[in-house]
Steps between C-alpha positions, in 0.01 A plus 500: 500500500156654532203428271395764245829686528732597217828672429626655176866531407518754218806504275599728214360838407235731642249370246533158662453656842173656385377157389607351834311766689190444290513122555521572872192720480308227316592245766404745775153517345476124548595541867859386475752661735842621386796387713865592454663172602462232229518228766174634648315518167273236359552646151842618380498705178826586326435769238797428277701708255613346172636801313873415490715207610597645840134565581406146400778359718371700797146375440612137489709555812207642699268223381761243605532662843124489543501136389751415773289674765169365376307287749213259453181688420675809367431614144778645283399709197736636235348812344617778270738533208711185540184298563347637179815436298621169647222352712562139402875538552439638850302189593761275342776658710289551813222237506389623843335797326124445521376775270625711211331834435599713200527875462174533308291304751608637839139610550414128537706461817188436710384217272848346495537505879150365549559210261832415662356508852208279401719260306272518196768538236764316303841505662648751442236758410595716202321831443667627185227576244641708216262791536609859432309666777552709806314453825235757576568502872694775670857518369659733754722410790503704819768446762581144395862584427528877536512713811307820523233632271604351166338240273533343158202498267512270198319641196563219248657159466695328223690663217475527120850640441739281296821538706725214389648429843177496700278207599218707651261465201563124515425493872222757534356527151415814311416831667159516667395830659281519806178700459545865590220496757655203682834679528337820625302301756825351628663843513209642701526210745871560539443869563235420761754278674751782534730421208706804404677350196365277222752333271342399169645177364459272199744332266456814289297778660505708180307223323208538739163508326618395155282187516211710636506730198648794692743741341758632745344270757757564773458876473122456515529272804721752680256784438212292635701379799613844611136603514387184676763504778597860579619382843780291345809720484718301260414294194810341350543340154719191471602294194435739210592374152724709272312651210168511687568793731271735312468877506164465674651281771773759556238774521292307755808432713602864488157649579372268775680556829436154640654330194856535619784592261654152501511259210638149481572428132718189443708560185713180517777640277604805298663357187251460213645168383476345845147630537403347166641165610293541816192578288468824696433855375830604336429869442749649746425846360143458633645444848701821483202704381252348746729538800552863399121548486455336840770710665371822345145428620618380844834658600512287816443172314664187643561253217581133561604247240655153476753348263608149403872447444657203327212442261602251228721674244563809714841630392729722705410783260128446561554490874704820485207663320286407801753655741510819292121511494478470879758776540306726263146431629585512872214288625405536865476124555648210301466127550727257316464129431730248336330315214341175612444232236139380468365207305179530296539875436583666166861560610565131568676440163752774589627286787709649779838566336638775725698361798359570844815681612460749215135556591593565863785732403274702270227523761753629756627764255145612428405527866822681594418764240143528626618526861691817415188642335274395786729654761513830311120499464454437871758761602312759294204452734690600816344815642167434329176382659325180394177339610576158648261209560609349833514121495686395814738578784827365630799574722836632389741212544670508838277776640152552638430773246184444296475567127210472259514341155293619208489575130457813293308505173836423335511153655276210402442243775744211528719597204626855561666685787384621837489828691643465851348758734605595852264407785182293507227601257149355450490203263269547203520880507661730243743740668700795361870427539797731446777298335840541666696201371529265204655166408492312169151362561357668813432844642514629858298780650309668781123541523392864475 
C-alpha cells in the first residue's frame, strides 16, 4: 500500500462509469495517484449499482471481497446508487466500510477522503445529503473503460418520469440538467483529446433542458455541439424517452452529419395495458408514427430498444402482442430483461406473481425472434461499405493472423455488436470497411 493512492471499482451502467471517472479526476487534482491493484491502494472506492436485485448482490459481493483484502490503514468507501439507497444497511452488513458517498454528492470525494485519512470524522462517515444537484465538474470519461476514440458525456442526472418499476428517482432524485456551456466545454476538451465519438447519456436524454426552461433542449444542444466540435465524427443519442422524440429532434438528427442515425429508445413493452401498469407512455400508435418519421428522414437509421417481460399481470395474450410488435417493427437492436421486483417503488403492491421459469421462457422466445430479425438486418449489409471506429486488435484463434475489432455507427459501445476486420488497423481511427460476412450480432469485412 502506498500513501495518496486510490483505486475505483465501477459497477453498473455507463452513467456510473462517468461518475467514477470524474471522482478520479477530482482526486488527481489533489495529487492522488490511481492504481489498478486494490491491495496497493490506500483508498478503495467501490462505485456501486443498486438498480435491481442482481446489481445489488454484485455490489455487496465486491464490497465483501474488498473487506476481506483490506489491510490496516486502508480506507474502504462505498459510493454510488446502492450507497445512496441503502447506506446504513451497507455498514450494518459490512462494518469495515469507512465511508458512504451517495450519488448526489460524488463531487465531495476529496473532502470525504481527506476526512477519513485525517481521522476527523465519526465512524463511519456518511455523505448522503438529500440535495438534488449535479456536480459542475467535467462529466466525461475518456479511455477509462473504452478502447479507441470514444467517450461518454453525461448531460443530466436524475429522472422525473413516473415509471412504476424504477427506483432511479428514489436514488438520484429528479432530473437536473447540466448547463449548456459546461457540456460544450467538455465536448471541446474531448475533441481536443482526439475523441472521434461522443455518446450522450442521461436517465432521459430527451428531457434535457426542461428544468433550464429550454424547449426541445436536446435538439438545441445537438445543434450547438455540432458547431462547437466539428472534429468529432459521431455524436450518438442514448436513452430517449417515448413521446419526447420531437419533429425538431428528428430534423436535427437528419440534417447534421455528425449526429449519427442511431437512436436508443427503451419502450419496455408494446401492450397498452401493460404499459399503463408500468406507468409508461401507452400510445403505441405514437410509436408506429414516430418510427415511420425517423426512418423516412434517415433511411439508414439503426433503432435500439429494450423490453421487460414478466411484468406483474402480463398475460400470454399481452406477451404475444409484444412478439407481434417486434416482428412488425423490426428493430435493429433489442435488449430484454426479466422483471425484477423492487421495494419502495410504485409497482411494489403488484408483487412478483409471474414464476421465474415463465419469465425466462418468454425472454428466450422474444430474443429468438429478434435474432432472426437481427441476422436478416446484418445480412442485408453484406456488399456495402461502412465506416468503422477501430477499438482493438486480436488474433484469430489457433493462428497468427491479426484482426481488428471496431464498431459502425449502428453499434453503441458495450451493448451492441462489433465489426471484425481483416488485418491490423490503427486504434482510434475511423476506417471504411467493405462488409463481406454477417452473424446474428456481428459483421465481418475488409478495409478499403
